[in-house]
N, C-alpha and C positions, 0 to 999 in steps of 0.2 A: 503494499499499499504506500502511495507516494505522499510526501508532505506538500500541502498546498500553500503557496505563497502568491502574493500579488506581484512582487518584484524580486528577482534574484540577481545579485551582483557577483560576477566572477572576478575576484581580485581585490585585495585590501591595501592597495598602494594609495597615493594621493588622489588619484582619479576615483577609485572605488569608495574610498572613505568619504570623500566629498559628495559623491552621489548618494551614499547612505545617510549622510547628514540631512540633505534635502528631502530624500525620499521619506525618512522618518518624520520630518517636520510636516510633510504633506499628509501624513497619516497612512502611508502605504505600509502594508505588512511585508517587511523586507528582510531578507537574509543575505549575508555576504559570505561567500565561500572563498577561502584563501589556501592555496596549496602549501604555503610554508607558514611564515608568521606575518602578522599585519605590519605594514609600513613600506613594503616593497623596496626598490633600489634606494629610494629617498632615505630610508632608515639607516642605510649603510654609509651615508655621507658624514665625514668627520665633522665638518662645519658647513652650514648653509648661511650664505651671506647675501643672497639676492631674492629671498622670499619677502614680499611686502609685509611690513609690520614687525620684522625681526632684524635688527642690525647684524646679529650673529646668533645662531642657534644650532645645536647638534641635531643631525637628521633624526636620530631615534627619539629625541625629546619632542620635535615637532610632530612626528607621526604618532606618538603616544597621546598628545593632546587631540589630534584629529580622531583617533580611535575612541577616546573617551567621549568626545563630542557626538560621534555617530551612535555610540551606545545610549547615550543620554537622550538622543532624539527618538529612540525606540527601535532602532535596527539591531538585529542579531548579527554577530560576527563569529564565524567558525573557522579558527585557525587549523592548519594541518588537515584540510579536507579538499584535496584537489578534484576538479571536475574531470571526469573521463569521457563523457559523451553528451551531446546536446542535439536536439531535433525538435522540429514542430510536430505536434500531435494534436490534430484537429485545430481548435481555436487557441490551444495552449502551447506552451514550450516545455518540453520534458528535458530534465537535466539529471544525469546519473553521476554521482560523486563516488568516491571510495567508500563512503560510509552510508549513503542513503539515496533515495530517488525523489526528485522534486517536480512539481508542475507549477508553472508560473505564467502570469499574463504577459509579462515582459521580462527581458533579460538585458543587463548592461555588461558587456565584456570589457573588463579593465585589467587584463592579465599581464600587461606590461611587456618587458623584454628581458632577455637573460644574457649573461656574459658570453661573448665569443671566445672560443678556445684558440690557443696558438697552433695546436696540432703538431707539436714538435716531439721528438723522442724524449721520454723522461717526464713529460708534463702530467699525464694521467697517473703514472705509477707514484709520483711524489706529491699528489694533491693532499693536503692535510699534513704533509710532512716537509713543509717549506714552500710548496707551491700554494698560492692563495689568490682569490679574486676579490678580496675584501681587506684592505689595510686596517680599517677601524676594527674588524673582527679579530684579526690575527697579529696585527702590528705589535701589541704589547708583549707577544711571546718572543720578540726579537729585540728587546731592549739592549742597546749598546752594541748590536751586531751590524754586520755589513749586509745591506739588502739591495735588491734591484727591482725597479719598476719598469714595465714594458708598456709603451704607448706614448701619444703625443697630444691627446685631447685634454679637455678640462678635467675629466675624471682622473686620468693618469697623473696630472699635475697636482690635483687636489690630494690624491693618495700620497704622492711624494712629499708634499708639504706637511702632511700629518706625520708621515714616517720621519721626517727630519726632526721632530720634536721627541721621537722615541728611539730610533735606531742610532748607531754610532757613525755610520756612513750610508748615504743614499746615493745610488746610481740610477739614472734614467736612460733607457735605451729607446731611440726613435729612429725609424727607418728612413726619414727624410732629413733635410738640413734646416728645417724650421718647424716649430710647434704649431699645431692647429689650435691651441688653446688661446684664451683671451690674453691680452697684453699684460694684465695684472699678474697672471701666473708666471709669465716669463720673467718679470722683474723680481718677484718674490723668490722664485726658485734660485736665481742668482744670489740674492741676499742670504738665503738659508744655506748656501754652499752645496747644493745639489749638483753632482757631476753629470753632465749630459753627454751621452755617447751619440754623436750625429751619424746619420747614414748607416746605422747599425741594426742588425737583425739577430734575434736569438735562434740558433740552429739546433741546440740541444741543451737540456737540463740534466746535469750529471749528479750522481750520488746513489749509494746502495740503499741505505735506509732513510736518509734525510738528504736535503739539498746540499751539495758541496760546492758546485761551481756551474758556470754556464759557458757554452761555447758560442762565441759571437762571430758574426760575419759582417765585414764593412762592405757594403754594396757599391761603394765608390772606388775603393782601392783593390777590392777582391781579397784582402787579407783576413785571416781567421786568427782568433785569439781566445784565451781562456781567462775568465775572471772568477776568482773565489768569492762566493756569497753564501749567506746562510738562509736566504729566502728570496723567492721571486714572486712579485705581485704583478699579475697580468691585468691590464686595463686597455684592451685594444678594440673595444667596441661591443655591440650587442646585436642580438637578433630577436624579432618579435615572437612572443609566445602565442601564436595564432592558430596552432594546429587544430585545436578542438573546433574553432570557429570555421576553418576551411572545410573540415570534415562535415560540418553541418550545412555547407553550401554558402557561407558568407564569402563575398567577394574580397580578394586581397590584391595588392599591386605586385609587381614583379619582385620586390624584396620581401614579400610576405606581410606587409602592414595592411590592416584592415581598412577598407575604403568606406568612408562615411560622408554624409552631406553636412550642411551647416547646422542641422539639428542633431547631429550625431547618430543619424539612422543609417543602418546597413541596408543591403539589398533585400533582406528578409524582414517581413513585417513583424514588429514586436522585439526585434533584436537591435540593440543600440551598442555603440563602442566608444571608449574614451581613454585618454592617456597615451602612454608610450606605444601601446600596441597599434595605434593609428598613424604613427610616424610623425613627421614634421619636427617641430622644435621640441627638444627633450628638456623640459624645465618643469619644476614642481608647479609653478604658477599656471602654466598651460594646462597640466593635467587636471589641476583643481577646476579650472574654468570648463574644461570639457566634461568632467564628471558632473558638474552643476548643470550644464546644458542637457546632458543625457538624462539626468534625473527629472528635470522639468518636462522634457518631451516624453519620457516614459510615463510620467504622471498624466499628462494630456492624452496619451494613447490609451491608458488603462481606464481613465475616468471619462473619456469622450469629450474633453474640453475642461476649461476651468469650471469650478463648482457652480457658479451662477449660470454659465452657459448650459452646463449639463442638465440642470434643473429646468431651465427655460425650454430646452428641447423636449423634455418629457411631458410638458403641458400641452 
């Protein structure tokens, strides 16, 4: 027997939690299913300095506030309950999770994106033993140690800056001769003494039981070298977690991001999407806006218009 809900939200990152806040305030019977723990990628940010209203706040702290607000609005949040399948079933949408089966009038997909792997020898074997995709999670384990960050965007630079407060030495490897990150990061990295290896790629992560060194390749000179490190933090991008949506028939672009209109509607009636899984600008503020828009339009879809309009139509 399935659990009946008016609205089901897949994902409890900034987009999903914002949608849950508005849905709860609208009085919709709402449940949020999160595959891991609430907060999404934003919760892993060491410091957030570009979210309106906060000069500086830790990502986990900001997400904790959002979750509490969503729960206070009346929405249920289930951590560690990934969605396995979704499909339209008559006038409803059927969602199967690892723990239960649900039917809902509408669904908001806010599953975000996940870290891209380097795909080099040693990476998979040494995950959790020196290879990490989250500096704020694992950085404290390498206090005073020599670490390496791979990437050249805002995320990689943010990770490197955080590690500069913890580790003894921080190296940053980037395959190009200039960072893609904002100018702010370029300036502060230099001030913090982070050593940048330009035009350099990681070819292998070495170590028997834990990370011992990395094999580097300079794509400009063709030279290879070894660098002794105790940890490798990988921040080379993300891919959208849209597989369940695609299997349900939701249209995605060539990179796998869900296609939505200005109301966050997908091509399937009753299914909306918001946040990083829709692509575009990857910022917390953008995800919050899309989550809000999706919740408003899901409410209008479920109720047949604003309350006054719905009552008027019934007369």
